[in-house]
MMTF fields as JSON, N, C-alpha, C and O atoms, coordinates in Angstrom:
{
  "mmtfVersion": "1.0.0",
  "mmtfProducer": "UNKNOWN",
  "numBonds": 331,
  "numAtoms": 332,
  "numGroups": 83,
  "numChains": 1,
  "numModels": 1,
  "chainsPerModel": [1],
  "groupsPerChain": [83],
  "chainIdList": ["A"],
  "bondAtomList": [4, 2, 8, 6, 12, 10, 16, 14, 20, 18, 24, 22, 28, 26, 32, 30, 36, 34, 40, 38, 44, 42, 48, 46, 52, 50, 56, 54, 60, 58, 64, 62, 68, 66, 72, 70, 76, 74, 80, 78, 84, 82, 88, 86, 92, 90, 96, 94, 100, 98, 104, 102, 108, 106, 112, 110, 116, 114, 120, 118, 124, 122, 128, 126, 132, 130, 136, 134, 140, 138, 144, 142, 148, 146, 152, 150, 156, 154, 160, 158, 164, 162, 168, 166, 172, 170, 176, 174, 180, 178, 184, 182, 188, 186, 192, 190, 196, 194, 200, 198, 204, 202, 208, 206, 212, 210, 216, 214, 220, 218, 224, 222, 228, 226, 232, 230, 236, 234, 240, 238, 244, 242, 248, 246, 252, 250, 256, 254, 260, 258, 264, 262, 268, 266, 272, 270, 276, 274, 280, 278, 284, 282, 288, 286, 292, 290, 296, 294, 300, 298, 304, 302, 308, 306, 312, 310, 316, 314, 320, 318, 324, 322, 328, 326],
  "bondOrderList": [1, 1, 1, 1, 1, 1, 1, 1, 1, 1, 1, 1, 1, 1, 1, 1, 1, 1, 1, 1, 1, 1, 1, 1, 1, 1, 1, 1, 1, 1, 1, 1, 1, 1, 1, 1, 1, 1, 1, 1, 1, 1, 1, 1, 1, 1, 1, 1, 1, 1, 1, 1, 1, 1, 1, 1, 1, 1, 1, 1, 1, 1, 1, 1, 1, 1, 1, 1, 1, 1, 1, 1, 1, 1, 1, 1, 1, 1, 1, 1, 1, 1],
  "groupList": [{"groupName": "MET", "atomNameList": ["N", "CA", "C", "O"], "elementList": ["N", "C", "C", "O"], "formalChargeList": [0, 0, 0, 0], "bondAtomList": [1, 0, 2, 1, 3, 2], "bondOrderList": [1, 1, 2], "singleLetterCode": "M", "chemCompType": "L-PEPTIDE LINKING"}, {"groupName": "ASP", "atomNameList": ["N", "CA", "C", "O"], "elementList": ["N", "C", "C", "O"], "formalChargeList": [0, 0, 0, 0], "bondAtomList": [1, 0, 2, 1, 3, 2], "bondOrderList": [1, 1, 2], "singleLetterCode": "D", "chemCompType": "L-PEPTIDE LINKING"}, {"groupName": "HIS", "atomNameList": ["N", "CA", "C", "O"], "elementList": ["N", "C", "C", "O"], "formalChargeList": [0, 0, 0, 0], "bondAtomList": [1, 0, 2, 1, 3, 2], "bondOrderList": [1, 1, 2], "singleLetterCode": "H", "chemCompType": "L-PEPTIDE LINKING"}, {"groupName": "SER", "atomNameList": ["N", "CA", "C", "O"], "elementList": ["N", "C", "C", "O"], "formalChargeList": [0, 0, 0, 0], "bondAtomList": [1, 0, 2, 1, 3, 2], "bondOrderList": [1, 1, 2], "singleLetterCode": "S", "chemCompType": "L-PEPTIDE LINKING"}, {"groupName": "LEU", "atomNameList": ["N", "CA", "C", "O"], "elementList": ["N", "C", "C", "O"], "formalChargeList": [0, 0, 0, 0], "bondAtomList": [1, 0, 2, 1, 3, 2], "bondOrderList": [1, 1, 2], "singleLetterCode": "L", "chemCompType": "L-PEPTIDE LINKING"}, {"groupName": "ILE", "atomNameList": ["N", "CA", "C", "O"], "elementList": ["N", "C", "C", "O"], "formalChargeList": [0, 0, 0, 0], "bondAtomList": [1, 0, 2, 1, 3, 2], "bondOrderList": [1, 1, 2], "singleLetterCode": "I", "chemCompType": "L-PEPTIDE LINKING"}, {"groupName": "THR", "atomNameList": ["N", "CA", "C", "O"], "elementList": ["N", "C", "C", "O"], "formalChargeList": [0, 0, 0, 0], "bondAtomList": [1, 0, 2, 1, 3, 2], "bondOrderList": [1, 1, 2], "singleLetterCode": "T", "chemCompType": "L-PEPTIDE LINKING"}, {"groupName": "GLN", "atomNameList": ["N", "CA", "C", "O"], "elementList": ["N", "C", "C", "O"], "formalChargeList": [0, 0, 0, 0], "bondAtomList": [1, 0, 2, 1, 3, 2], "bondOrderList": [1, 1, 2], "singleLetterCode": "Q", "chemCompType": "L-PEPTIDE LINKING"}, {"groupName": "ARG", "atomNameList": ["N", "CA", "C", "O"], "elementList": ["N", "C", "C", "O"], "formalChargeList": [0, 0, 0, 0], "bondAtomList": [1, 0, 2, 1, 3, 2], "bondOrderList": [1, 1, 2], "singleLetterCode": "R", "chemCompType": "L-PEPTIDE LINKING"}, {"groupName": "GLY", "atomNameList": ["N", "CA", "C", "O"], "elementList": ["N", "C", "C", "O"], "formalChargeList": [0, 0, 0, 0], "bondAtomList": [1, 0, 2, 1, 3, 2], "bondOrderList": [1, 1, 2], "singleLetterCode": "G", "chemCompType": "PEPTIDE LINKING"}, {"groupName": "GLU", "atomNameList": ["N", "CA", "C", "O"], "elementList": ["N", "C", "C", "O"], "formalChargeList": [0, 0, 0, 0], "bondAtomList": [1, 0, 2, 1, 3, 2], "bondOrderList": [1, 1, 2], "singleLetterCode": "E", "chemCompType": "L-PEPTIDE LINKING"}, {"groupName": "ASN", "atomNameList": ["N", "CA", "C", "O"], "elementList": ["N", "C", "C", "O"], "formalChargeList": [0, 0, 0, 0], "bondAtomList": [1, 0, 2, 1, 3, 2], "bondOrderList": [1, 1, 2], "singleLetterCode": "N", "chemCompType": "L-PEPTIDE LINKING"}, {"groupName": "ALA", "atomNameList": ["N", "CA", "C", "O"], "elementList": ["N", "C", "C", "O"], "formalChargeList": [0, 0, 0, 0], "bondAtomList": [1, 0, 2, 1, 3, 2], "bondOrderList": [1, 1, 2], "singleLetterCode": "A", "chemCompType": "L-PEPTIDE LINKING"}, {"groupName": "VAL", "atomNameList": ["N", "CA", "C", "O"], "elementList": ["N", "C", "C", "O"], "formalChargeList": [0, 0, 0, 0], "bondAtomList": [1, 0, 2, 1, 3, 2], "bondOrderList": [1, 1, 2], "singleLetterCode": "V", "chemCompType": "L-PEPTIDE LINKING"}, {"groupName": "LYS", "atomNameList": ["N", "CA", "C", "O"], "elementList": ["N", "C", "C", "O"], "formalChargeList": [0, 0, 0, 0], "bondAtomList": [1, 0, 2, 1, 3, 2], "bondOrderList": [1, 1, 2], "singleLetterCode": "K", "chemCompType": "L-PEPTIDE LINKING"}, {"groupName": "TYR", "atomNameList": ["N", "CA", "C", "O"], "elementList": ["N", "C", "C", "O"], "formalChargeList": [0, 0, 0, 0], "bondAtomList": [1, 0, 2, 1, 3, 2], "bondOrderList": [1, 1, 2], "singleLetterCode": "Y", "chemCompType": "L-PEPTIDE LINKING"}, {"groupName": "CYS", "atomNameList": ["N", "CA", "C", "O"], "elementList": ["N", "C", "C", "O"], "formalChargeList": [0, 0, 0, 0], "bondAtomList": [1, 0, 2, 1, 3, 2], "bondOrderList": [1, 1, 2], "singleLetterCode": "C", "chemCompType": "L-PEPTIDE LINKING"}, {"groupName": "PRO", "atomNameList": ["N", "CA", "C", "O"], "elementList": ["N", "C", "C", "O"], "formalChargeList": [0, 0, 0, 0], "bondAtomList": [1, 0, 2, 1, 3, 2], "bondOrderList": [1, 1, 2], "singleLetterCode": "P", "chemCompType": "L-PEPTIDE LINKING"}, {"groupName": "PHE", "atomNameList": ["N", "CA", "C", "O"], "elementList": ["N", "C", "C", "O"], "formalChargeList": [0, 0, 0, 0], "bondAtomList": [1, 0, 2, 1, 3, 2], "bondOrderList": [1, 1, 2], "singleLetterCode": "F", "chemCompType": "L-PEPTIDE LINKING"}],
  "groupTypeList": [0, 1, 2, 3, 4, 5, 6, 7, 8, 4, 9, 10, 7, 5, 8, 7, 8, 8, 4, 11, 8, 9, 2, 6, 7, 12, 13, 4, 12, 3, 4, 12, 11, 5, 6, 8, 7, 14, 13, 5, 12, 5, 10, 14, 9, 1, 4, 3, 13, 9, 0, 4, 12, 15, 12, 8, 13, 4, 12, 12, 4, 1, 16, 10, 4, 3, 13, 13, 17, 12, 12, 0, 17, 6, 4, 1, 10, 5, 2, 9, 13, 18, 1],
  "groupIdList": [1, 2, 3, 4, 5, 6, 7, 8, 9, 10, 11, 12, 13, 14, 15, 16, 17, 18, 19, 20, 21, 22, 23, 24, 25, 26, 27, 28, 29, 30, 31, 32, 33, 34, 35, 36, 37, 38, 39, 40, 41, 42, 43, 44, 45, 46, 47, 48, 49, 50, 51, 52, 53, 54, 55, 56, 57, 58, 59, 60, 61, 62, 63, 64, 65, 66, 67, 68, 69, 70, 71, 72, 73, 74, 75, 76, 77, 78, 79, 80, 81, 82, 83],
  "secStructList": [7, 7, 2, 2, 2, 2, 2, 2, 2, 2, 2, 2, 2, 2, 2, 2, 2, 2, 2, 2, 2, 6, 7, 7, 2, 2, 2, 2, 2, 2, 2, 2, 6, 1, 7, 2, 2, 2, 2, 2, 2, 2, 2, 2, 6, 7, 6, 6, 1, 7, 2, 2, 2, 2, 2, 2, 2, 2, 2, 2, 6, 6, 7, 7, 7, 7, 7, 7, 7, 7, 7, 7, 7, 7, 2, 2, 2, 2, 2, 4, 4, 4, 7],
  "xCoordList": [0.869, 1.544, 2.02, 1.349, 3.173, 3.771, 2.988, 2.674, 2.677, 1.882, 2.591, 1.927, 3.916, 4.632, 4.47, 4.452, 4.352, 4.129, 2.763, 2.615, 1.779, 0.438, 0.476, -0.1, 1.146, 1.201, 2.054, 1.773, 3.088, 3.889, 3.052, 3.126, 2.263, 1.4, 0.364, 0.109, -0.231, -1.219, -0.574, -1.147, 0.606, 1.321, 1.612, 1.477, 2.008, 2.297, 1.026, 1.054, -0.08, -1.348, -1.79, -2.295, -1.601, -1.952, -1.07, -1.555, 0.216, 1.148, 0.727, 0.69, 0.411, -0.002, -1.284, -1.406, -2.224, -3.484, -3.215, -3.789, -2.329, -1.964, -1.344, -1.717, -0.407, 0.255, -0.725, -0.662, -1.624, -2.625, -3.524, -4.003, -3.738, -4.557, -3.753, -4.318, -2.442, -1.595, -1.306, -0.937, -1.47, -1.224, 0.209, 0.802, 0.745, 2.006, 1.682, 0.52, 2.716, 2.498, 1.956, 1.132, 2.409, 1.938, 0.456, -0.283, 0.02, -1.39, -2.245, -3.28, -1.814, -2.565, -2.628, -3.671, -1.524, -1.506, -2.52, -3.229, -2.579, -3.536, -4.974, -5.82, -5.249, -6.594, -7.007, -8.174, -6.038, -6.314, -6.202, -6.524, -5.743, -5.56, -4.568, -4.793, -3.465, -2.352, -1.063, -1.097, 0.067, 1.338, 1.885, 1.543, 2.738, 3.402, 4.265, 4.361, 4.88, 5.704, 4.862, 5.344, 3.612, 2.717, 2.384, 2.303, 2.19, 1.94, 3.154, 3.005, 4.342, 5.567, 5.615, 5.912, 5.324, 5.344, 4.302, 4.58, 3.121, 2.068, 2.516, 2.347, 3.085, 3.516, 4.662, 4.848, 5.43, 6.507, 5.996, 6.726, 4.741, 4.194, 4.639, 4.704, 4.939, 5.393, 4.341, 3.18, 4.77, 3.855, 3.418, 2.484, 4.078, 3.719, 2.576, 2.08, 2.162, 1.096, -0.251, -0.546, -1.053, -2.36, -3.396, -3.257, -4.423, -5.491, -6.221, -6.682, -6.337, -7.016, -6.307, -6.961, -4.991, -4.234, -4.466, -4.668, -4.439, -4.733, -6.138, -6.345, -7.106, -8.492, -8.633, -9.37, -7.944, -8.011, -7.443, -8.01, -6.32, -5.701, -6.603, -6.805, -7.142, -8.035, -9.264, -9.695, -9.824, -10.995, -10.634, -11.416, -9.46, -9.015, -8.825, -8.937, -8.536, -8.358, -9.642, -9.633, -10.743, -12.032, -11.908, -12.394, -11.25, -11.027, -11.533, -11.812, -11.644, -11.953, -11.197, -10.717, -11.097, -10.415, -11.366, -12.568, -10.813, -11.543, -10.702, -9.486, -11.317, -10.592, -10.694, -11.782, -9.522, -9.442, -8.387, -7.51, -8.455, -7.42, -6.039, -5.895, -5.055, -3.693, -3.116, -3.357, -2.347, -1.627, -0.219, 0.311, 0.369, 1.744, 2.667, 2.447, 3.694, 4.635, 5.367, 5.664, 5.649, 6.433, 7.916, 8.298, 8.742, 10.185, 10.719, 11.589, 10.218, 10.649, 10.298, 11.078, 9.137, 8.694, 9.507, 9.739, 9.939, 10.699, 12.192, 12.952, 12.617, 14.046, 14.675, 15.753, 14.021, 14.567, 14.495, 15.129, 13.741, 13.572, 14.885, 15.121, 15.744, 16.967, 18.17, 19.282, 17.965, 19.072, 19.358, 20.26],
  "yCoordList": [-15.412, -14.18, -14.245, -14.798, -13.679, -13.659, -12.727, -11.596, -13.199, -12.399, -11.123, -10.133, -11.12, -9.903, -8.801, -7.619, -9.176, -8.19, -7.525, -6.332, -8.286, -7.737, -6.673, -5.598, -6.957, -5.972, -4.768, -3.648, -4.982, -3.856, -2.933, -1.711, -3.507, -2.699, -1.951, -0.772, -2.618, -1.968, -0.827, 0.258, -1.067, -0.023, 1.19, 2.326, 0.959, 2.068, 2.837, 4.065, 2.138, 2.817, 3.654, 4.765, 3.126, 3.874, 5.111, 6.197, 4.947, 6.083, 7.164, 8.343, 6.768, 7.737, 8.459, 9.669, 7.733, 8.338, 9.343, 10.432, 8.958, 9.864, 11.148, 12.248, 11.0, 12.167, 13.033, 14.261, 12.402, 13.151, 13.977, 15.045, 13.483, 14.203, 15.254, 16.05, 15.258, 16.229, 15.895, 16.774, 14.63, 14.2, 13.724, 13.127, 13.999, 13.377, 12.003, 11.676, 11.211, 9.908, 10.092, 9.299, 11.125, 11.38, 11.742, 11.294, 12.54, 12.914, 11.688, 11.481, 10.876, 9.662, 8.73, 8.138, 8.6, 7.755, 8.239, 7.44, 9.541, 10.111, 9.852, 9.47, 10.058, 9.825, 8.357, 8.049, 7.459, 6.022, 5.439, 4.272, 6.259, 5.807, 4.638, 3.659, 4.782, 3.826, 4.631, 5.859, 3.962, 4.67, 5.03, 4.413, 6.043, 6.43, 5.268, 5.055, 4.534, 3.387, 2.347, 1.7, 2.191, 1.249, 1.746, 0.952, 3.066, 3.639, 3.399, 3.032, 3.606, 3.364, 1.906, 1.625, 0.985, -0.445, -0.768, -1.541, -0.189, -0.429, 0.064, -0.634, 1.261, 1.821, 1.026, 1.058, 0.316, -0.539, -1.923, -2.707, -2.222, -3.535, -4.606, -5.784, -4.213, -5.148, -6.226, -5.929, -7.48, -8.611, -8.856, -9.622, -8.218, -8.455, -7.558, -7.736, -6.608, -5.689, -6.396, -7.027, -6.285, -6.937, -6.227, -5.051, -6.965, -6.45, -5.279, -4.381, -5.266, -4.171, -2.836, -1.816, -2.847, -1.619, -1.147, 0.044, -2.074, -1.71, -1.129, -0.128, -1.757, -1.294, 0.105, 0.931, 0.373, 1.701, 2.774, 3.858, 2.458, 3.412, 3.65, 4.792, 2.579, 2.729, 3.552, 4.401, 3.311, 4.076, 5.553, 6.432, 5.825, 7.204, 7.936, 9.161, 7.171, 7.752, 7.682, 7.98, 7.287, 7.116, 6.154, 6.429, 5.027, 4.002, 2.654, 2.477, 1.72, 0.342, -0.567, -0.128, -1.835, -2.82, -3.374, -3.5, -3.699, -4.391, -5.574, -5.449, -6.696, -7.874, -7.896, -7.959, -7.842, -7.839, -8.853, -9.194, -9.338, -10.259, -9.593, -8.4, -10.374, -9.859, -9.504, -10.184, -8.422, -8.013, -8.589, -8.841, -8.791, -9.284, -8.272, -7.067, -8.738, -7.808, -6.982, -7.466, -5.739, -4.885, -5.213, -5.903, -4.723, -4.949, -4.338, -4.926, -3.175, -2.561, -3.432, -3.526, -4.064, -4.885, -6.174, -6.645, -6.748, -8.001, -7.776, -8.722, -6.534, -6.218, -6.755, -7.348, -6.559, -6.979, -8.474, -8.961, -9.208, -10.638, -11.391, -12.374, -10.933, -11.668, -11.16, -11.649, -10.179, -9.663, -10.566, -10.287],
  "zCoordList": [-9.582, -9.256, -7.812, -6.941, -7.584, -6.256, -5.326, -5.697, -4.131, -3.194, -2.762, -2.456, -2.729, -2.331, -3.38, -3.036, -4.646, -5.704, -5.534, -5.797, -5.1, -4.887, -3.79, -3.956, -2.674, -1.59, -1.987, -1.56, -2.795, -3.277, -4.153, -4.019, -5.04, -5.903, -5.081, -5.328, -4.116, -3.263, -2.484, -2.379, -1.943, -1.203, -2.062, -1.606, -3.29, -4.211, -4.543, -4.625, -4.734, -5.018, -3.814, -3.976, -2.634, -1.421, -1.302, -0.987, -1.554, -1.505, -2.491, -2.142, -3.72, -4.736, -4.328, -4.523, -3.773, -3.324, -2.199, -2.174, -1.268, -0.171, -0.717, -0.31, -1.63, -2.207, -2.992, -2.925, -3.733, -4.491, -3.57, -3.95, -2.385, -1.398, -0.642, 0.108, -0.835, -0.155, 1.295, 2.074, 1.666, 3.05, 3.23, 2.332, 4.396, 4.79, 5.364, 5.607, 5.575, 6.21, 7.618, 8.073, 8.312, 9.682, 9.694, 10.571, 8.739, 8.663, 8.37, 9.005, 7.409, 7.086, 8.288, 8.566, 8.996, 10.189, 11.219, 11.831, 11.402, 12.352, 11.898, 12.706, 10.612, 10.083, 10.206, 10.448, 10.036, 10.074, 11.482, 11.705, 12.429, 13.806, 13.905, 14.616, 13.164, 13.233, 13.348, 13.274, 13.528, 13.637, 12.252, 11.243, 12.245, 10.993, 10.472, 9.263, 11.376, 10.975, 10.232, 9.302, 10.644, 9.971, 8.561, 7.624, 8.414, 7.083, 6.183, 5.018, 6.721, 5.957, 5.503, 4.342, 6.41, 6.079, 5.002, 4.084, 5.109, 4.114, 2.745, 1.746, 2.697, 1.42, 0.799, -0.418, 1.62, 1.114, 0.715, 0.108, 1.056, 0.742, 1.717, 1.364, 2.919, 3.958, 4.199, 4.478, 4.088, 4.238, 5.679, 5.917, 6.642, 8.043, 8.527, 9.64, 7.709, 8.108, 7.988, 6.972, 9.025, 9.046, 8.185, 7.849, 7.845, 6.992, 7.641, 6.936, 8.957, 9.639, 9.378, 9.163, 9.398, 9.136, 7.703, 7.467, 6.744, 5.357, 5.246, 4.561, 5.919, 5.859, 6.448, 5.911, 7.533, 8.153, 7.227, 7.091, 6.597, 5.678, 4.471, 4.058, 3.911, 2.759, 3.122, 2.342, 4.289, 4.728, 4.911, 4.549, 5.468, 5.671, 4.346, 4.281, 3.287, 1.948, 1.12, -0.074, 1.759, 1.06, -0.122, -1.219, 0.125, -0.903, -0.404, 0.782, -1.323, -0.979, -1.936, -2.981, -1.568, -2.416, -3.454, -3.219, -4.597, -5.651, -6.092, -6.235, -6.305, -6.781, -8.304, -8.877, -8.939, -10.401, -10.824, -10.03, -12.056, -12.522, -12.46, -12.726, -12.11, -11.985, -13.347, -14.345, -13.362, -14.563, -14.494, -13.411, -15.646, -15.697, -15.028, -15.151, -14.322, -13.697, -14.75, -15.842, -14.407, -15.297, -15.127, -14.182, -16.034, -15.913, -14.623, -13.98, -14.236, -12.985, -11.784, -10.835, -11.82, -10.698, -10.574, -9.461, -11.683, -11.592, -11.485, -11.279, -11.623, -11.537, -10.265, -10.313, -9.124, -7.849, -7.584, -6.647, -8.383, -8.157, -8.303, -7.601, -9.217, -9.513, -8.735, -8.933, -7.847, -7.036, -5.869, -5.079]
}
């Protein structure tokens, strides 16, 4: 599986968790002690974001990572691969 797809999925899960909690990106950034721009990058699955930033955001959302077998990409996820 492509590593960029993994970070995209993680970013989307973080975004959904943030929205479910009713937080804006600015609020999450404040809770995680990072910049709003970093939250935006995380939610986009930006590969340049360090693990510490991901860990801070996950902690602010009362979440942790779990390692599970990868699922096959959905049609929506592979749509951009051929562009």
